[in-house]
C-alpha positions in Angstrom: 21.2 -11.1 6.3 19.4 -8.4 8.2 20.8 -6.3 11.0 18.9 -3.7 13.0 20.8 -0.5 13.9 24.2 0.7 12.6 26.0 -0.4 15.7 25.0 -4.1 15.4 25.4 -4.0 11.6 29.0 -2.9 11.9 29.8 -5.9 14.0 29.1 -8.0 10.9 30.3 -5.8 8.1 32.6 -2.8 7.6 30.3 -1.4 5.0 26.7 -2.4 5.8 24.0 -1.7 3.2 21.2 0.6 4.4 17.8 -0.9 3.3 15.3 1.3 5.1 15.2 4.2 7.5 13.1 3.9 10.6 11.5 7.4 10.7 10.3 6.8 14.3 13.7 5.7 15.7 16.9 6.1 13.7 18.7 3.6 16.0 16.5 0.9 14.4 17.4 1.5 10.8 17.4 -1.8 8.8 20.7 -2.9 7.2 21.9 -5.8 5.1 25.2 -7.4 6.0 27.3 -10.4 4.9 26.0 -13.8 5.8 27.3 -15.3 9.1 26.7 -18.6 10.8 24.6 -16.9 13.5 22.0 -14.2 12.9 22.3 -10.6 14.1 18.6 -10.4 15.2 17.4 -12.3 18.3 14.0 -13.7 19.1 13.4 -11.1 21.8 10.9 -12.4 24.3 9.6 -15.1 22.0 10.9 -18.7 21.7 12.6 -19.8 18.6 9.9 -22.3 17.9 7.4 -19.4 17.5 9.2 -18.7 14.1 8.1 -22.1 12.8 4.4 -22.3 11.7 2.1 -25.1 12.7 1.6 -26.0 9.0 5.4 -26.3 8.6 5.7 -28.5 11.7 2.9 -30.7 10.6 4.5 -31.2 7.1 7.9 -32.0 8.6 6.4 -34.4 11.2 4.5 -36.2 8.4 7.5 -36.2 6.1 9.9 -37.8 8.6 7.3 -39.9 10.5 8.2 -38.3 13.8 6.0 -38.7 16.9 4.4 -35.7 18.7 6.6 -36.2 21.7 9.7 -35.3 19.6 8.1 -32.0 18.8 7.2 -31.5 22.5 10.8 -32.2 23.5 12.0 -29.7 20.9 9.6 -27.0 22.1 10.6 -27.6 25.7 14.3 -27.4 24.7 14.0 -24.1 22.9 11.9 -22.6 25.8 14.7 -23.5 28.2 18.4 -22.4 28.7 19.7 -25.9 27.8 22.5 -26.1 25.2 22.1 -29.8 24.3 18.9 -31.5 23.1 18.4 -35.0 24.4 15.9 -37.0 22.3 16.3 -40.1 24.5 14.6 -43.2 23.0 13.3 -41.0 20.1 16.8 -40.4 18.8 16.7 -41.7 15.2 17.6 -40.5 11.8 14.2 -39.1 11.0 14.2 -37.1 14.3 17.7 -35.7 13.7 16.9 -34.6 10.2 13.7 -32.9 11.4 15.6 -31.1 14.1 18.2 -29.9 11.6 15.5 -28.6 9.2 13.7 -26.7 12.0 17.0 -25.2 13.1 17.8 -24.1 9.6 14.3 -22.6 9.3 14.6 -20.7 12.5 18.1 -19.3 11.5 16.7 -18.4 8.1 13.8 -16.5 9.6 16.1 -14.6 12.1 18.4 -13.6 9.2 15.8 -12.5 6.7 12.7 -11.5 8.6 12.1 -8.7 11.1 8.8 -7.4 12.4 8.1 -4.3 14.5 4.6 -3.0 14.6 5.8 0.3 16.0 8.3 1.0 13.3 7.8 3.6 10.5 10.1 2.2 7.8 11.0 4.1 4.6 12.9 2.4 1.8 16.3 4.0 1.3 17.6 5.0 -2.1 21.2 6.0 -2.4 20.6 8.6 -5.1 24.4 9.1 -5.6 24.6 5.6 -7.0 21.9 6.2 -9.6 24.6 6.8 -12.3 26.0 3.3 -11.8 23.1 1.2 -10.6 19.6 1.3 -12.0 17.3 2.3 -9.2 14.1 2.1 -11.2 11.1 0.9 -9.2 7.6 -0.5 -10.0 4.8 -0.1 -7.6 2.3 -2.9 -8.0 -1.1 -3.2 -6.4 -4.9 -2.8 -7.0 -6.5 0.5 -7.8 -6.8 2.9 -4.8 -4.5 0.7 -2.7 -2.1 3.6 -1.9 0.6 3.2 -4.5 0.8 6.9 -5.3 0.9 7.8 -1.6 3.8 5.5 -0.9 5.8 6.6 -3.9 5.3 10.3 -3.0 6.7 9.5 0.5 9.6 7.7 -1.0 10.3 10.7 -3.3 10.1 13.2 -0.5 12.5 11.2 1.8 15.1 10.2 -0.9 15.0 12.6 -3.8 14.8 16.2 -2.5 17.0 18.5 -4.5 16.4 17.0 -7.9 13.6 17.7 -10.4 10.8 15.2 -10.2 8.4 14.8 -13.2 5.0 13.3 -12.5 3.3 12.0 -15.6 -0.4 11.1 -15.0 -3.8 11.9 -16.5 -4.7 13.2 -13.0 -1.3 14.8 -12.2 -2.7 18.3 -11.9 -5.7 17.4 -9.7 -4.5 14.4 -7.7 -4.0 15.7 -4.1 -1.1 13.3 -3.6 1.0 14.9 -6.3 -0.3 18.4 -5.6 0.7 18.1 -2.0 4.2 16.8 -3.0 4.6 19.9 -5.2 3.4 22.2 -2.5 6.0 20.7 -0.1 9.0 20.6 -2.4 8.1 23.5 -4.7 6.9 23.9 -8.3 10.5 24.1 -9.6 11.3 20.7 -8.2 8.0 18.9 -8.9 6.6 19.2 -12.4 3.1 17.9 -12.9 2.3 16.7 -16.5 -1.2 15.8 -17.6 -0.6 12.9 -20.0 -3.9 13.5 -21.8 -2.3 16.6 -23.3 0.8 15.0 -24.6 0.5 14.9 -28.4 4.2 14.7 -29.4 7.4 12.8 -28.4 9.3 14.1 -25.4 13.1 14.0 -25.5 14.5 12.5 -22.4 17.8 14.5 -22.3 16.8 17.9 -23.7 13.3 18.3 -22.3 13.4 16.2 -19.1 17.1 16.7 -18.1 19.9 14.5 -16.7 19.6 13.3 -13.2 15.9 13.8 -13.0 13.3 11.4 -11.4 10.3 10.4 -13.6 7.0 9.0 -12.2 4.5 7.3 -14.6 1.1 7.0 -12.9 -1.9 5.4 -14.6 -0.3 5.2 -18.1 -3.1 3.1 -19.4 -5.8 5.5 -18.5 -5.3 7.7 -21.6 -6.0 7.2 -25.3 -3.5 5.1 -27.2 -2.3 8.1 -29.3 -1.3 9.8 -26.0 -0.1 6.7 -24.2 2.5 5.8 -26.8 4.5 8.9 -26.1 4.7 8.3 -22.4 5.4 4.6 -22.9 8.3 5.4 -25.2 9.6 7.9 -22.7 9.4 5.4 -19.8 11.1 2.7 -21.8 14.0 5.0 -22.7 14.3 6.2 -19.1 14.5 2.6 -17.8 17.1 1.5 -20.4 19.3 4.5 -20.7 18.5 6.6 -17.6 21.4 5.6 -15.5 23.8 6.7 -18.2 22.3 10.2 -18.4 24.1 11.6 -15.4 24.2 15.2 -14.2 27.2 17.1 -12.8 26.8 15.3 -9.5 27.0 11.9 -11.3 23.3 11.1 -10.7 21.4 9.3 -13.4 17.7 9.3 -14.2 15.5 7.2 -11.9 12.1 6.0 -13.1 9.0 5.0 -11.0 6.1 3.3 -12.7 
């Protein structure tokens, strides 16, 4: 389940897993901890019933044939400081099951969902584990939706110090990749125009162990060029984590 901040996370786990850094407030980094009966995150100034959608309430009420007054009693209960819900004359099996399902839904939301419009979250990659765990990532979305921009930010925050290879037909002119190269340096960010690739590329001898590979717009080139980058991407995804450098870091592939 989710925990916000290392202090709270350590109350539930001796070794919490960092999921995302909050670049605007490090005390609100997002962690994953072992499941517990009660959530680590509270509702804040909202009532627990605000975590249950009207559509969900309607479906449950219809399913168990529960009257509107039961829902009203439940809303009043969660808005108060009471510890015991008294259904009175509406206490029946259907009402009890509905209450149980709503409670489980609320607990599930608190354990697995967190929203903060002021947060600036950045996914965390533990690069030191890349030799043991495959950290390969696929960015999926429509054209011009900002996939390259997000990936560039992830690379900057998580993979400084290693060589990053950008394979794209627009790698040498795309401002996103050119800016990343300007920030990290030409030795650390290599821009490769995939339209110019006319021969196979060896992953180990030409790319290097422990590198990061980014494949952007693979389909936007001719088939005779695309096959070389596709083969390189496939090998990086299947064998990359075994190709470790002296620091034990394997190859990571973004596509």
